[in-house]
N, C-alpha and C positions, 0 to 999 in steps of 0.2 A: 428638483433633484439633483445635486452635486457630486461628482466623483471626479478627482483630484488625481489625473491620468499625468503619468509622466512614461512615455513609451520606445523603452532604451531597443526592443529587438526592432520594432518596425523601423528604425534610425540606419539598422543593416541594408546592404544593397537589395535591389529586389528580386533576386533568385534566391532569395532565402525564404521566399513566400510568397502566397498568392493575394492580394488586397480585394476584398469582397465584402459587403455588407451580408449581414444575417438573413434567411428567408423567411420574410413576413407569416405568421401563423393567423387562424381564424378568428380563436377568442380565447387569448390567453387568460389563466386564473392561478394563484397562489396557490400555493399547498403547502410548500413550508419556506419560512425563512428563519435563517440562524443568527439569530440575534446578537449573539455573544461575539461570535463571528464577524460581524459588520462591527459589529463596537470598533472590534480589536482590529478593523481594519480602516476604522473613521470614516465609516458609513452609515449615513441614517438609516437603520431598520424599519422606524417608521414610514420612511420613505418609499423603501423598496415594499410594502402591504398595500403601497395605491396602486391607482389604475395605471400611471405612468409607470411605477415599477415595475409591474408586470409587464406592460411594453418592451422595459427596456431587458426583462430578464427572460423573456422568448425570443427576441430577436425584431421586432416589431420595430421598435425606435431606437436609433443609435444615439448614444448620450453624447453630449459637447464633450470633444477632449480624447473620445476612442480613436484608435485605426483599426477599424477589426480588419483581419487577414486569419489566412490558414499556412500553417506553419508546412514547409516541406520537409520530411527526413525521408529514410531509406529502411532495411531494417533484414534480419533475420529472423524467418518464422519457422520455429519447429525446424531449423537446422538452413531452409533453404534462402538463400537472399534475394531479396527483391529491392531492385534500385530505385524505386520509386514507391513511396506509401505517401505519406503526408496526412493533415489532417484532413481526413473525408466527412466529417460531421463535426466539425467544431469548428469555432472561431475564436480567437484570440481578441477579444476587444481593446485589452491595452491592460497597463501596470499601474498600480498604487504603491504608495509606501507606508507601511502600515504603521500604528503608532509605536511598535516595537523598534521603528528605523530599518526593516527590511522591504524589500520590492516583492511586491506579489503579483502574479497573474490573474485576471479576470477572464475566465473563458466560459463560452455558452459550449455546452455541449447536445446535439441532437438539433441545433439548429438552421440545418438545410443542407444540400450538396455543394460541393467545392468542388475544383479542378482535380483534385486529388480523392474523389467519392469512390474510382474503380467500378460504376455502374450499380452504386449504392442509392440510398435514398436522402441520406444526410439525415433522418430522423432518428428519434429514439422514443423509444414504449415507457410507459408509466413503473415498468417493475423493474426494467434495469437501471433508471435514471434512481428510484429509492433503494435498490439492494445499494448504488455506490453510497447514496446518502447516509445510509446505516450504518455499513462496513468502513466507511470512511471515517465518520464521526466518533465510531467507537475505538477504530486505532489511535484518534488523537486522544480521546479519553484515557486510555490505557499507557500514553506517550512515545507511541512506535510514532514517526517520521512518516508523513501522508501527505497528500494532496487534502485539500477540505471542502465541503461543500456548506457554499451559501446559501441557495435558494434554490427551489424545484417549481417550476411551473408547468400547468397542464396546457394544452396547446388549443384543445379544443378539434383538433383533427384526428383521425384513425392513421396507425401506420400498419402495414401488411407485413406479418412474419410469418408464423404457421396461421395465424387467424389473424383479422381485424382488432388491432391492441388500440386502448387511449394514447396518444401522443403527449409528450412531457419533453422540456429541458432541464437540464440541469447546469446550474451557474457554478464552475467548479474554480475553486484558489489554489495556485500552488506557488512556490519559489520560484518555479520556471518549468515551462513544458519543454526544453530542450533534453535529447535523448541520445543515447549511443548512438542510436539509428542518422541524428542529425548528422554526428561527423562521417557515419557512413555514406550518408548522400552524397556528400562533397566527395570524399574519399572515394569513391566509384567513378566521380568525374573528371579525377583528376585535378581538381582545382584547390590549387595550394593557397592562392590568396584569401578565398573562403575557408578553408581551413584556417589558416590565420588569423582571419577576423572573428570566427567563432572561437576561437581557443582564448584570443584575449577577451571576448564577450562573458566568457564563462567564469574566467580566471577573476576578471573585476566583478563581477554579480556575484559569486559563489565562493571563490577560492583566492583573496588578494592574497595572504601571506605567499601564494605560488606565485607573484611577479616578481617577488625580491630575489627568488632561486637561479641558480647557475642554468639550468636547464629547467623554463616555466612549464613546456609541456608535459616535462616527465615528474615535476612536483604537481601537475594537474592529475595524472595519472595515479599518482600514490594516494592523492586527496580523494580523488574518486572512488579508489579501492577500500580505503579503510573506512567511508561514510557505508560503502554497499557492503562489507563485512560486520558492520554492527546494525545495519538495517535487519540486515537477512537473519543473524544473530537472535534480533528482538522478533519477527517471523516465526520463527523455530520456536520460541518460548512460550510461545500462545497457541502454537497448534496451526495458525496461520498457513494456507495454499495458495499461493497467486494463482496460480490456475495458464497463464499465457505468457510467461515469461522470456518471452522475444527481446531481441535487443531492442526494436521500437518502443519497448514498454520498461525500459530502464532508465530511470529519470536522472541526470547527471548532477543533481542537487542532492541525489539520497533519500528523496521520499518514496514511500508505495505508491505509484501511479497505475490507473485504467484497472477498474477493479472489473472485470468481464466476469468470467464464470469462476471465482473466488470461494473461497470455504472455509472452513474450521473444523478440522477434526472432531468428533465426539471419540471413539476408540481409536485407543492408540497403535499405530502402524506406520512406519516410515515409507513403505512401500503407497499411500494413500494417495487417490486421486481420485476427483469430483470432474473436473472440465469436461463435458461432452466432446470435446474436440480433441483432448489430447489420449489420441488411442493405444500410442506407445508407453504414456507414463513417462513422457520424459521429463516433464516438469512436476512430477511427484513430488511430495512432503520433504523426504529424504534426499531428492539429487536438487532441492534449492541452491546449495552452496557451490558444488559442481558447477552450475549451469551460470549462477553469480560470475564464477570464474573466468568460464567460458567467454560468456557476456563481455568481460573485461578484457579478454586476447583482442577481442573484435574492435575494441576503442582505442586499444595500442597499436592495431595495425594500421588503424586512422592517423593516429599520432605519431609514428616514427619518422615521418621526415623533418617534423619539428624538432625533435629530441635529440636527434645529431645527424650532419650532413654525409657522415659515415654508415651507409646501413648497416652493416655489419655491429658496429656501436651502438647504434642504435636498438638492435633488437637485442644485444645483450643488456643494454641498462632496462629494457621495457622487460626482458623474461624474468629481470630480477625482483622486479615488483609484482610481475603477475605470480612466482611462488611464494612470495611473501605472501599473498592474500589467504592461502590455508592458515597460517601461525596468526594472522590476524583475526581472522574468523574463530578459529580455537578460543584465542584469547577471548573474544568478545562472547562467544556464546557460553563459556566457563563462566565467568564471572556473573554472568545473569543466573546461571545455573547452580551456583553457590548461593545466592541471594535466594531463590525459588525455594531449596533445601534450606535455609534457615543458615548458613556458614557465615560467619561475619570474617574469615581469615581465611588466608588461602594455604592450603597444604596439598603435599604429593597425597595423591589419591582419591580427590576429588573428583578428579575425571570420569575416574572407575567408579565412585559410589554414583555418580549421576547415570552416567550409562545403566549402572544394575537397576537403576530404579527404572529407567525405561524400559529395560530388557522384559522386568517386571509385569508392566504395564502392558507391552506387546502381548507377551506369553498368556496374561489372563484377557485381554480385549477390555482391558477397562480405559475408563473414560479419561483422558490427557488433563483437562481443567479441573474437574470434580477430584481427580488423585492426588494432584498436588495442592488441591486447597485443603483437600481434608488433611495433609501433612500440616500444614498452617494452623490449622485448628486442633489439632490431636490433643487431646488430654488422656484418652481411655485407649490402649493397643489394642486391647482385642475388638472394640467397636472397629477399627481401622481393617482389622483381620477378617473381618465379615465382608470387607467388602472382594474378596476373596474366595474363590474356589477351592476344593479337596485339591485340583492338581498342583495349583499354587502357592497354597497357604504356607506351605513350609519355606518355599523360597522368601514369599513376604517377611515372616517372621525373622530368615536371617538377614533382608535387609534392613528391618529396622533395627536390629540389634547393631549390626555395622553404623546404622545413624543415629544410633542412640550414643552410642561408644565415641563417635566421632565429636556430636554437641557436646557432649561433657567434658571433652577435650578444651574446649575455649573457653568452660565456666559461665556463660551466658546465662545470664535469670530467661527462664521459661516464658516470661510473661514479654519480656523485651522480644525475644527470637521470636512469638509467636508474632506478635504487632510489625516488628519488619518483614515475616511472609507473607503477612495479611496484605500489604504495600505493594508487593509485586506479585503475587496469585490471584489472577481475576474469579471472581463468584461466579459471573455474568460475562460472556461473548457473545456475537452474533451466530447463534445456533440457528444450523441451516434450514430447521423445521420451522422453527420461530419467525427467520426470515422470509420463509416461502408465506408461511400463514400472512403474515403481513402484508406481503407483495399480492396474496390474490386477493386479499379483503380491497385495498386500495386500487388495484385494476377495478374491482366492482363498484367503488365509490366510495368504501368506507376505509375513511384513515385514522380510525382507533388504532385499530392494533398497530400500526406503524407508529403512531406519537407515543403508546405505550410502550413499546419494544425502543424507542429513542430515549425515553425516558430513564428506564430501566439501563441501558447500556451508556449512561452519560456519568453512572459512579460506577465503574466493573469491579472495584475493589471492596465496596461496603455493603454488606450483607443489611437486607431488609426483610422485614415479615411480610409476608404474603407475598412472596414473589419467588417463592419455592418452583415452581415447574421453568424458571428463566434461568435455574440453575441445574436443571437438571437434562440429561440426554433423551434419545427421542424415543419413546415409547414404540411398540412393537406396530408398524402399520404408520409411524410418522417420519421415520428414517428417509432422508434425501439422497439419493445416491449416484446424480449426475447434476452438473450446474450448467447454464447455457451464458454464451454471450450478449446474446439481444441482438445481435446486428443482424 
């Protein structure tokens, strides 16, 4: 089995990471290989299915060309700063160049303790590993930038959480695992040389257009801000709640990373929280744009010495970028909302119309995904109105009238409008009760529900017969109220 590694991060100075091999496990066994992703990376998926492949994916064997390391970083966790965090249960094997010419990290998550483990065991249980597999691949299928799951492997060992659980390792693929917290690690140490090296590395790898700017560090901040605005708008458009938007969980590459207590809303409400550790609702659904901006302020603080030698000038330039984030996010969100509502042209009043629909859903406690999908397939207004109770039906009628009038102004053919809406409004998302059902079965040794759910989510916009339960919200007694990190 050959992987063509080219490890640029490992060529940075030793203080960027700790070099160590994964901790071997007792009896590695393949649970799932993502053959399509392997093909895109130029990796032989059939070779991953072999005993040798299982040993590599579980950390028993280090493949030729790999330079395993645990990355150092810091981070604000729920607003409090920790100057040293780092990969406590992950090992970066190395980097490969995909068939698309893009460089990707290959990382093992749950591969054993590292110098950054902070008393943790460095392991992962099968449930959280398969949760990340399901949700990250669902996000990719919906076209939302994300880390990907290449493989899940059982370790043959138990890990202790509340109880003993079967262990597993996730092979995660990302354009990089560099975070806002990576910059914070060196800024906290006043390591200007490392900040320069890290900034140059990130620009070269992710934002080469920034290299020719008058102020490359400022151009980097602008580029990261734009990607985060787009990413968060996409999260909001599908009802996704990350759950732990700490700065060490914010990717510089603009990908969704670190799926812990993440969840998707069923009933729409901007204050929705699922994470068991988010006691104050800091990372509630509706707070995510503001938190992203807050995290970008932390990145800006790290970059100030590189933006301008004059501290006041550096702050003023960075503040302009931070202040512009709200407009970037609003524009990105509104563009998506127009598409979800079937609006082909931008007009004044579109934002108010979108907010009106969200308020209707909030007042009714309506299902977020199903409500947008119902608009996408709407042929009978009465059938749509039956989704609403007596207390909100008049409000729904008023919205429908305004929406119909707005559509009529474009003169777009109905069939064209519906087809366009179906392409952006998923019918299937990783609903929490279905994910939990699959994880409980997998923990007990039955991967059938996991495989079925993955298959459904691979084509989220294509409605298929016999899959109605995957399009519906939870029935009484099925609703998931809390989700957990698994650490």
